[in-house]
Every structure is written in C-alpha cells, then in structure tokens.
C-alpha positions as CSV (number, residue, x, y, z in Angstrom):
1,X,-2.2,-42.8,-19.8
2,X,0.3,-42.8,-17.0
3,X,3.1,-45.4,-17.4
4,X,2.3,-48.3,-14.9
5,X,4.9,-48.2,-12.2
6,X,3.5,-50.7,-9.8
7,X,1.0,-52.9,-11.7
8,X,3.0,-56.0,-11.1
9,X,4.1,-55.5,-7.4
10,X,2.0,-56.2,-4.3
11,X,2.4,-52.5,-3.0
12,X,0.7,-51.5,0.1
13,X,-0.5,-48.0,0.8
14,X,-2.5,-46.0,3.5
15,X,-4.6,-44.4,0.7
16,X,-5.1,-44.9,-3.0
17,X,-7.0,-42.3,-5.2
18,X,-7.8,-44.3,-8.2
19,X,-9.3,-43.3,-11.7
20,X,-8.2,-39.7,-11.4
21,X,-7.6,-37.2,-14.1
22,X,-4.2,-36.1,-12.8
23,X,-2.9,-32.5,-13.2
24,X,0.6,-32.7,-11.7
25,X,1.0,-29.0,-11.1
26,X,3.5,-28.4,-13.9
27,X,1.1,-27.2,-16.6
28,X,1.6,-30.3,-18.5
29,X,-1.3,-32.1,-20.1
30,X,-3.3,-34.2,-17.7
31,X,-3.1,-38.0,-17.4
32,X,-5.3,-40.7,-16.2
33,X,-4.1,-42.7,-13.3
34,X,-3.9,-43.5,-9.5
35,X,-2.0,-42.0,-6.6
36,X,-0.7,-44.0,-3.7
37,X,-0.1,-42.2,-0.5
38,X,1.8,-43.3,2.7
39,X,1.5,-41.1,5.8
40,X,1.8,-37.5,4.7
41,X,3.6,-38.3,1.4
42,X,2.9,-39.2,-2.1
43,X,4.4,-42.6,-2.5
44,X,3.5,-43.7,-6.1
45,X,1.8,-42.7,-9.4
46,X,0.6,-45.1,-12.2
47,X,-1.5,-48.1,-12.3
48,X,-2.1,-49.2,-8.7
49,X,-5.0,-51.5,-9.5
50,X,-3.0,-54.6,-8.1
51,X,-1.8,-52.8,-5.1
52,X,-3.3,-52.7,-1.5
53,X,-4.5,-49.9,0.6
54,X,-6.2,-49.2,3.9
55,X,-8.5,-47.0,2.1
56,X,-9.3,-46.5,-1.5
57,X,-11.2,-43.5,-3.0
58,X,-12.6,-43.7,-6.5
59,X,-12.2,-40.4,-8.2
60,X,-14.5,-41.4,-11.0
61,X,-12.8,-39.4,-13.6
62,X,-12.6,-36.1,-11.6
63,X,-9.7,-33.7,-11.7
64,X,-6.9,-34.3,-9.0
65,X,-4.5,-31.5,-8.6
66,X,-2.0,-30.4,-6.0
67,X,-3.3,-28.5,-3.2
68,X,-3.8,-24.8,-4.0
69,X,-1.1,-22.6,-2.5
70,X,-2.4,-19.1,-1.3
71,X,0.7,-16.8,-1.7
72,X,-1.0,-13.9,-0.1
73,X,-3.6,-14.8,2.5
74,X,-5.1,-13.3,5.5
75,X,-6.9,-16.4,6.5
76,X,-5.0,-16.6,9.8
77,X,-7.4,-14.1,11.2
78,X,-9.7,-15.9,13.5
79,X,-8.1,-19.3,12.8
80,X,-7.4,-19.9,16.5
81,X,-11.3,-20.2,17.0
82,X,-12.0,-21.8,13.5
83,X,-9.2,-24.2,13.1
84,X,-11.1,-26.1,10.2
85,X,-10.4,-23.0,7.9
86,X,-13.5,-23.5,6.0
87,X,-13.2,-20.5,3.8
88,X,-9.7,-21.7,2.6
89,X,-10.2,-25.6,2.2
90,X,-13.6,-25.2,0.5
91,X,-12.0,-23.6,-2.4
92,X,-9.1,-26.1,-2.5
93,X,-6.5,-24.2,-0.5
94,X,-4.1,-26.3,1.4
95,X,-1.3,-23.9,2.3
96,X,-1.6,-20.2,3.2
97,X,1.2,-17.7,3.4
98,X,0.6,-14.9,5.9
99,X,2.2,-11.9,7.2
100,X,1.3,-9.9,4.3
101,X,1.1,-6.2,3.5
102,X,3.8,-5.6,6.2
103,X,1.5,-7.1,8.9
104,X,2.9,-10.1,10.8
105,X,2.6,-12.0,14.1
106,X,5.5,-10.6,16.2
107,X,7.7,-12.3,17.2
108,X,7.1,-15.0,14.6
109,X,8.7,-17.7,16.7
110,X,5.9,-17.3,19.2
111,X,3.3,-17.7,16.6
112,X,4.9,-20.7,15.1
113,X,5.1,-22.3,18.7
114,X,1.4,-21.6,19.1
115,X,0.7,-23.4,15.8
116,X,2.7,-26.3,17.0
117,X,0.6,-26.7,20.1
118,X,-2.8,-25.8,18.4
119,X,-2.5,-27.2,14.7
120,X,-4.9,-26.2,12.1
121,X,-6.4,-27.7,8.8
122,X,-3.9,-26.0,6.6
123,X,-0.2,-25.5,6.2
124,X,1.0,-22.1,7.2
125,X,4.0,-20.1,6.4
126,X,4.8,-16.4,7.0
127,X,6.7,-13.3,6.1
128,X,8.0,-10.8,8.6
129,X,6.0,-7.7,8.2
130,X,7.7,-4.3,7.9
131,X,4.7,-2.5,9.4
132,X,4.7,-4.7,12.5
133,X,8.3,-4.4,13.3
134,X,8.3,-0.6,12.5
135,X,5.3,-0.2,14.8
136,X,7.3,-2.0,17.7
137,X,10.3,0.4,17.2
138,X,8.5,3.8,16.4
139,X,5.2,3.2,18.3
140,X,2.9,6.2,17.8
141,X,5.7,8.5,16.6
142,X,5.7,7.0,13.2
143,X,4.8,9.9,10.8
144,X,8.5,10.3,9.9
145,X,11.5,8.7,8.5
146,X,13.4,6.4,10.9
147,X,16.7,7.2,12.3
148,X,19.6,4.8,11.8
149,X,19.3,3.5,15.4
150,X,15.7,2.7,14.6
151,X,16.5,1.0,11.5
152,X,19.1,-1.1,13.3
153,X,16.5,-2.0,15.8
154,X,14.1,-3.0,13.1
155,X,16.9,-5.1,11.5
156,X,17.4,-7.0,14.9
157,X,13.6,-7.9,14.9
158,X,13.7,-8.9,11.2
159,X,16.8,-11.2,11.8
160,X,14.8,-12.9,14.7
161,X,12.0,-13.6,12.5
162,X,14.1,-14.9,9.7
163,X,15.9,-17.2,12.2
164,X,12.3,-18.5,13.1
165,X,11.8,-19.4,9.4
166,X,10.1,-16.4,7.9
167,X,10.1,-16.4,4.1
168,X,11.5,-12.9,4.0
169,X,10.2,-9.4,4.3
170,X,6.8,-8.1,3.5
171,X,5.9,-4.4,3.1
172,X,2.6,-2.6,2.9
173,X,3.8,0.8,1.8
174,X,0.3,2.4,1.4
175,X,-0.5,1.7,5.0
176,X,0.5,3.4,8.2
177,X,3.3,3.3,9.4
178,X,5.1,1.9,6.4
179,X,3.8,4.8,4.1
180,X,6.2,7.1,6.1
181,X,9.2,5.2,5.6
182,X,12.1,6.3,3.2
183,X,13.1,4.0,0.5
184,X,16.4,3.6,2.1
185,X,14.8,2.1,5.1
186,X,13.2,-0.6,3.1
187,X,16.6,-1.1,1.2
188,X,18.5,-1.5,4.4
189,X,16.0,-4.1,5.8
190,X,16.1,-6.0,2.6
191,X,19.8,-6.2,2.7
192,X,19.5,-8.6,5.6
193,X,17.6,-11.2,3.5
194,X,20.4,-12.7,1.2
195,X,22.2,-14.4,4.1
196,X,19.1,-16.2,4.9
197,X,18.1,-16.8,1.4
198,X,15.0,-14.6,2.1
199,X,12.6,-13.0,-0.3
200,X,10.8,-9.6,-0.6
201,X,7.1,-9.3,-1.2
202,X,5.3,-5.9,-1.3
203,X,2.0,-4.2,-1.4
204,X,3.6,-1.5,-3.5
205,X,3.9,2.1,-2.3
206,X,1.3,2.9,-4.9
207,X,-1.1,0.9,-7.2
208,X,-2.4,4.0,-8.8
209,X,-1.2,7.7,-9.0
210,X,2.5,6.7,-8.5
211,X,2.6,3.2,-9.8
212,X,5.7,3.6,-12.1
213,X,7.9,4.8,-9.3
214,X,6.6,2.1,-7.0
215,X,7.5,-0.4,-9.6
216,X,11.0,1.1,-9.9
217,X,11.4,0.8,-6.1
218,X,10.7,-3.0,-6.0
219,X,12.9,-3.5,-9.1
220,X,15.7,-1.5,-7.4
221,X,15.5,-3.9,-4.4
222,X,15.7,-6.9,-6.7
223,X,18.6,-5.4,-8.6
224,X,20.7,-4.1,-5.8
225,X,20.1,-6.8,-3.2
226,X,19.9,-9.7,-5.5
227,X,16.9,-11.5,-4.0
228,X,13.6,-12.6,-5.5
229,X,11.0,-9.9,-5.2
230,X,7.2,-10.4,-5.7
231,X,4.4,-7.8,-6.3
232,X,1.5,-8.4,-4.1
233,X,-2.1,-8.4,-5.6
234,X,-1.0,-7.1,-9.0
235,X,-3.4,-4.4,-10.1
236,X,-3.7,-1.1,-12.1
237,X,-6.1,0.6,-9.9
238,X,-6.7,3.8,-11.5
239,X,-8.8,4.9,-14.7
240,X,-5.7,6.6,-16.1
241,X,-3.8,3.3,-15.9
242,X,-6.5,1.1,-17.6
243,X,-5.3,-0.6,-20.6
244,X,-1.6,-0.2,-19.7
245,X,-1.1,-3.8,-18.7
246,X,1.1,-4.3,-21.7
247,X,3.4,-1.4,-20.8
248,X,3.6,-2.8,-17.2
249,X,4.6,-6.3,-18.3
250,X,7.3,-4.8,-20.7
251,X,8.8,-3.1,-17.7
252,X,8.8,-6.3,-15.7
253,X,10.0,-8.5,-18.8
254,X,13.0,-5.9,-19.2
255,X,13.9,-6.3,-15.4
256,X,13.8,-10.2,-15.7
257,X,16.1,-9.9,-18.7
258,X,18.6,-7.9,-16.5
259,X,18.5,-11.0,-14.1
260,X,16.2,-9.6,-11.6
261,X,13.9,-12.5,-10.2
262,X,10.5,-10.5,-10.1
263,X,7.2,-12.2,-10.0
264,X,3.6,-11.4,-9.0
265,X,0.4,-12.8,-7.4
266,X,-3.2,-11.7,-8.4
267,X,-6.7,-12.2,-7.4
268,X,-9.5,-12.4,-9.9
269,X,-11.7,-9.4,-9.2
270,X,-12.0,-5.7,-10.3
271,X,-12.5,-4.6,-6.8
272,X,-10.2,-4.5,-3.7
273,X,-10.9,-4.3,0.0
274,X,-9.0,-2.2,2.6
275,X,-9.3,0.7,4.9
276,X,-11.0,3.9,3.5
277,X,-8.0,5.9,4.5
278,X,-5.9,4.2,1.9
279,X,-7.7,6.3,-0.7
280,X,-5.6,9.4,0.5
281,X,-1.9,8.5,0.0
282,X,-0.8,12.1,1.2
283,X,-3.2,11.5,4.3
284,X,-4.8,15.0,3.2
285,X,-8.3,13.8,4.4
286,X,-9.9,17.2,4.3
287,X,-8.9,18.1,0.9
288,X,-12.0,18.3,-1.3
289,X,-10.0,18.3,-4.7
290,X,-8.2,15.1,-3.6
291,X,-11.7,13.6,-2.7
292,X,-13.0,14.6,-6.1
293,X,-10.1,13.0,-7.9
294,X,-10.6,9.9,-5.8
295,X,-14.3,9.6,-6.8
296,X,-13.7,10.1,-10.5
297,X,-10.2,8.5,-11.2
298,X,-9.7,5.9,-8.5
299,X,-13.1,4.7,-7.9
300,X,-16.8,6.2,-7.7
301,X,-19.3,6.8,-5.1
302,X,-21.3,3.7,-6.3
303,X,-18.1,1.8,-6.4
304,X,-17.3,2.2,-2.5
305,X,-19.1,-0.3,-0.5
306,X,-18.6,-0.1,3.3
307,X,-17.7,-3.5,4.8
308,X,-17.7,-2.2,8.3
309,X,-18.1,1.3,9.5
310,X,-17.6,1.4,13.3
311,X,-19.0,5.0,13.9
312,X,-22.3,4.1,12.0
313,X,-22.5,0.3,11.9
314,X,-25.8,0.5,9.9
315,X,-23.7,1.8,6.9
316,X,-22.3,-1.7,6.5
317,X,-23.2,-2.9,3.1
318,X,-24.1,0.5,1.8
319,X,-22.4,2.4,-1.0
320,X,-20.8,5.8,-0.5
321,X,-23.4,7.1,-2.9
322,X,-26.3,5.8,-0.8
323,X,-24.9,7.2,2.5
324,X,-24.4,10.6,0.7
325,X,-28.2,10.5,-0.2
326,X,-29.2,9.5,3.3
327,X,-27.1,12.5,4.8
328,X,-27.9,14.9,2.1
329,X,-24.3,15.6,1.3
330,X,-22.3,15.5,-2.0
331,X,-20.2,12.2,-2.2
332,X,-17.0,14.1,-1.9
333,X,-18.1,15.9,1.2
334,X,-19.5,12.8,2.7
335,X,-16.2,10.9,2.1
336,X,-14.4,13.6,4.0
337,X,-16.9,13.7,6.7
338,X,-16.8,9.8,7.3
339,X,-13.1,10.0,7.8
340,X,-13.5,12.7,10.4
341,X,-15.9,10.6,12.2
342,X,-13.4,7.8,12.1
343,X,-10.7,10.0,13.5
344,X,-13.1,10.9,16.4
345,X,-13.9,7.3,17.0
346,X,-10.1,6.6,17.2
347,X,-9.7,9.3,19.8
348,X,-12.5,8.0,21.9
349,X,-11.5,4.3,21.7
350,X,-7.9,4.9,22.1
351,X,-7.2,2.7,18.9
352,X,-8.0,2.8,15.3
353,X,-11.8,2.2,14.5
354,X,-12.9,-0.1,11.7
355,X,-13.7,1.8,8.5
356,X,-13.2,-1.0,5.9
357,X,-14.4,-0.7,2.3
358,X,-14.7,-2.7,-0.8
359,X,-13.9,-0.5,-3.9
360,X,-14.0,-1.1,-7.6
361,X,-10.8,0.4,-9.3
362,X,-9.7,-2.1,-12.0
363,X,-10.5,-3.0,-15.5
364,X,-11.2,-6.5,-16.5
365,X,-9.0,-6.5,-19.6
366,X,-6.0,-5.6,-17.5
367,X,-6.6,-8.4,-15.0
368,X,-6.7,-10.9,-17.8
369,X,-3.3,-9.7,-19.2
370,X,-1.7,-9.5,-15.7
371,X,-3.0,-12.8,-14.8
372,X,-1.6,-14.5,-17.8
373,X,1.8,-13.3,-17.4
374,X,3.9,-16.4,-17.1
375,X,5.3,-15.3,-13.6
376,X,1.9,-14.4,-12.0
377,X,0.5,-17.0,-9.7
378,X,-3.1,-16.9,-8.1
379,X,-3.7,-15.7,-4.6
380,X,-6.8,-14.7,-2.7
381,X,-5.6,-11.7,-0.5
382,X,-8.7,-13.0,1.6
383,X,-9.8,-13.7,5.1
384,X,-12.5,-16.0,6.5
385,X,-14.7,-12.8,7.3
386,X,-15.2,-9.5,5.6
387,X,-17.4,-8.5,2.8
388,X,-15.0,-9.2,-0.2
389,X,-15.9,-12.6,-1.8
390,X,-12.1,-13.4,-2.4
391,X,-11.8,-15.0,1.0
392,X,-14.1,-17.8,0.0
393,X,-14.2,-17.9,-3.7
394,X,-10.9,-16.5,-5.5
395,X,-9.5,-19.8,-6.5
396,X,-12.8,-21.3,-7.5
397,X,-13.7,-18.2,-9.5
398,X,-10.5,-18.7,-11.5
399,X,-11.5,-22.3,-12.4
400,X,-15.1,-21.3,-13.0
401,X,-14.9,-17.9,-14.9
402,X,-11.3,-17.5,-16.2
403,X,-11.0,-21.2,-17.3
404,X,-14.5,-22.4,-18.2
405,X,-16.4,-19.4,-19.1
406,X,-13.9,-16.9,-20.5
407,X,-11.1,-19.2,-21.7
408,X,-8.6,-16.8,-20.4
409,X,-6.5,-19.7,-19.1
410,X,-6.5,-23.5,-19.9
411,X,-7.2,-25.7,-16.9
412,X,-3.5,-26.9,-16.9
413,X,-2.3,-23.3,-16.8
414,X,-4.6,-22.2,-14.1
415,X,-3.7,-25.2,-11.9
416,X,0.0,-24.4,-12.4
417,X,-0.5,-20.9,-11.3
418,X,-2.3,-22.2,-8.2
419,X,0.3,-24.9,-7.4
420,X,3.7,-25.3,-9.1
421,X,4.4,-21.7,-10.1
422,X,3.0,-20.6,-6.5
423,X,5.6,-22.9,-4.9
424,X,8.4,-21.7,-7.3
425,X,7.6,-18.1,-6.5
426,X,7.8,-18.7,-3.0
427,X,10.8,-21.3,-2.9
428,X,8.5,-23.9,-1.1
429,X,9.9,-27.4,-1.5
430,X,8.0,-30.7,-1.9
431,X,4.7,-29.0,-2.4
432,X,2.8,-27.7,-5.4
433,X,3.4,-30.8,-7.6
434,X,2.0,-34.3,-7.6
435,X,5.3,-36.3,-7.4
436,X,6.5,-39.2,-5.5
437,X,8.3,-37.9,-2.2
438,X,6.2,-34.7,-2.2
439,X,3.6,-34.0,0.5
440,X,0.1,-35.2,-0.1
441,X,-1.6,-31.9,-0.5
442,X,-4.4,-32.7,-3.0
443,X,-7.7,-31.4,-4.4
444,X,-10.3,-33.6,-6.2
445,X,-12.8,-31.5,-8.0
446,X,-15.1,-31.5,-10.9
447,X,-14.0,-29.0,-13.6
448,X,-17.4,-29.0,-15.2
449,X,-19.2,-27.8,-12.1
450,X,-16.7,-26.1,-9.9
451,X,-18.0,-22.6,-9.1
452,X,-17.5,-19.7,-6.6
453,X,-20.6,-18.7,-4.9
454,X,-19.5,-15.8,-2.8
455,X,-20.5,-12.3,-3.5
456,X,-20.4,-8.9,-1.9
457,X,-23.8,-9.5,-0.5
458,X,-23.0,-13.0,0.6
459,X,-19.3,-13.1,1.0
460,X,-18.9,-16.3,3.0
461,X,-20.9,-18.6,0.6
462,X,-19.2,-21.9,0.1
463,X,-18.0,-22.9,-3.4
464,X,-19.3,-25.9,-5.2
465,X,-17.6,-28.6,-7.2
466,X,-14.6,-29.1,-4.7
467,X,-15.2,-32.9,-4.0
468,X,-12.4,-33.6,-1.4
469,X,-9.3,-31.8,0.1
470,X,-6.4,-33.6,1.6
471,X,-3.5,-31.8,3.7
472,X,-0.5,-34.0,4.2
473,X,-2.5,-37.1,3.4
474,X,-5.4,-36.3,5.9
475,X,-8.8,-35.6,4.5
476,X,-9.9,-32.1,5.7
477,X,-12.9,-31.3,3.5
478,X,-15.6,-33.2,1.6
479,X,-18.3,-31.6,-0.3
480,X,-19.1,-28.6,1.9
481,X,-18.3,-30.4,5.1
482,X,-15.1,-30.0,7.2
483,X,-13.6,-33.0,8.8
484,X,-12.4,-31.2,11.9
485,X,-8.9,-32.7,11.5
486,X,-5.8,-30.5,11.9
487,X,-2.8,-31.9,9.9
488,X,-1.5,-28.6,8.7
489,X,2.3,-28.0,9.0
490,X,4.3,-24.9,9.7
491,X,6.2,-24.2,6.6
492,X,9.5,-22.4,6.9
493,X,11.6,-21.1,3.9
494,X,13.9,-23.7,2.5
C-alpha cells in the first residue's frame, strides 16, 4: 500500500484517479493507491480519499501505468488528417518518436511549427534523418560516396535540425540513399552530436548477411564519438543467424563494459515490413542466385506478403508464392520480374512506386532473448496504415502474449520497457514514470484482458483491454473511442 501523503490535508486537484494498481514505470512492484493531477502534471500519489477534485475516476483495481513511449514510430504519417492517432492511443502510446530509419521532416523546425499550430493527441519528438538530408544535398546523384563539401552541407542541415530540438541523428543504412554512404560520412555527421548532447539511432547497415560488421559500425560510433547509440528494431533476420541472440548480446555487453552507451528497441513480431528492394543489399535485382538466397535464407516465397504493389494493385495481400502460381513462374524469377515492373513504374511516374511487403525472417526464440536484454525497450516501428499489425498492436501484444501467455516478461518488466527504460534510452525528462512533477501521461488497462487484435489480414483492428489514456492530463481515449482532443506536446531533447 502506498504511504498516505495527503490523507489529512484538504487538497484540491483537477483529476483524481483512485483505487488503481500503480505500476510506476521503474520496474518495481506495483502498489495500490490514488493519483492526483493538476493541469498537465502529476501532483500527488497516495491516499487521496479526503482530497477534493473536479473529477474523480474510479480505476476499480485496474492497472495504471505511465503512458507508453514509442521510441521508433512512423505514426506521424497521415497524422495531419487523423489527429486523434487512434492506432497509437488505442494501444496505450502517448509519445511517439519519429524521424526514424534516416527519414525525417525537413527542416524539422517547420514541422515543429506546424505541430504547434495544429496539435495532435500524442506527444511527438523527432530525430534528424540522414537519408532526408543526404537526399537534399545529393539529389538523384546518390549512388556514390559523398564529397567532403557535400558532407559539410549535410552537417549544416543536421545542425539546423539539432538547434530545432532533434534528439539526434537517425540512419537507415539499408535504404537509398543511405546505403551508398561511406562509414566515414556517418561518423563525420555523428561528430556534430556531442555539442548538442544528441544521440544516434540506426536501422543498421545490415540485419542479416553483414550483421556483425553493422554492429561494429554502430559500436565504433559510440566509442569514438562518445554518444549514446541505439539499435533500431533489433533483429536477427536470416536463418544463418537464428539462435545467435546470445552471441549478439555478448558483443553488446562487452561494448557497455568498455563504456559505450548502447541500447536497442524491438517490436514483438517475427516478420518485418519494408520495400521489396531492401531484400537486395547490392541492388543486383536481376541476379537469380541472389534471389534464390533471399528465398531460402532471408525469407520464403510464402513468407513475403505484398502490402501494396502499385504496378498490380490486385497483388496486395497475396504472397509471392501465390503470385508466382498466378503468373506460372518460379518464385525466384517472379521476384526479379516484380522489381523490374516497379522500375518501369518509377520511370513512368517520375517517382518511386509503392512495392511494400511484409516478410517473415526472424526466430521467436531470438526475439524473446533480445527483448529480455536489460537495455532493450519496446517500440512499434508502426504506422496507422499498412499491412503490418505492429502499427495498431505492438504494445498490447507484449502485454498479451509476452507477459500473460508466454511469461517472457513480468508485467512490471514489460511496463518498464515501455515507459521508464524508453525514456532513459532517449533522454526524455519528466515522462516515463508516475512521479509528482512528471507529466500526466497515463494508461489505465486490464492486465487480464488486454489484447492485440490486429493481424496481417486485419492490421488496423483496435486492441481491447485499454480502458483510458491521458496525455498531459487530458483524456484522449476511452474503450475504443477517441475523445478528439489534442493535448500533445512537441518534445525536444533535454
């Protein structure tokens, strides 16, 4: 039982949430008590039965935790039209960190100004994306290393974003144009970050064939630049890597013992979502041997599901195996042909056509070990649209499957990885914990019934068991219904 702080005082609050099982975000054992809120801030914890409030919510013994912090989110896509952010708030997310995988709004100061004029339901922070600033400097001539003058121009753009409050630099080194960057280019940009107390987060240069070298690259940045570095959507995405989670974690633990502040985030699925082109790291799209390797080592014909295939929209929802049968081709030849059609579509439209897929590449046992690492927090890597269910169900799946069904994490551990640890890995102040003086980002949910309902076939299905969500003290979601209130703050690095 929480120690009574205000039982004998005639305190007044805007809101009291009473009779809650409080998980404070630290990973400590839960306690029973009340939370008093004034304006956007947690004002008191304890026995508030004698206090007054403009509104009282009886939690009836449900779990009350800090709002979930999505350290790797794409929920900003379409947010200008859907300011309620249903996909996020319905799974308990109150803060999203965007500008991921090297792609960000540029210049960031303009995006933040837009959010100030047209606020949304969730808090938003952003990294500065390397791919975005590289695109601004190199344009269509990006299939090469940058010159020093071009690197200097990218540095100037990064500095502008850092001055606007970016958390740091994000890279997506499996994507164009970042895949063509030299390691020295990334290192030079990273050296801008210490003076701003910035961070580095990366979709690694490889999550499969060249994983060990990619890990060494991010560790080297952490060592030489002396900044916190974070691995995005931690995974071992190749059959030859399955079962090597322990080896991977030994490398990271060794780095931490050397003083390198390295961490990771992860989502709870064995399949990822991206463009079909990312399957070919050498961009050798007509190489049948490479296609054969992809369909045996990286994924499988049945494991590739088309989210959206612009040249043939009817292929959306079908697997590569199904498309190959329809067109009477082998899966390898079909894969090559589909990318050729995308290239032709690009030429006709004058821009890159959509060829997004969901692909199964990971082993469940590895996910559990990587998720359990003490420096791994939970993320969604999701958006409000698309075919991957993570956009609407990542956090509730952790609570449902990894806590309740599989006992991979305790509820206290899971909440810590969604809140306190996420805030620590990002350097966010006054969020991620239920403490007086912290912002009142809160989630009330039922641990016995909370459940993700989104699937590949129904990816936008809303979770159940999330009772109420508050952002900065304002109720934004209650049992499948958004409140159409927009109290979200722009969050800048501390």
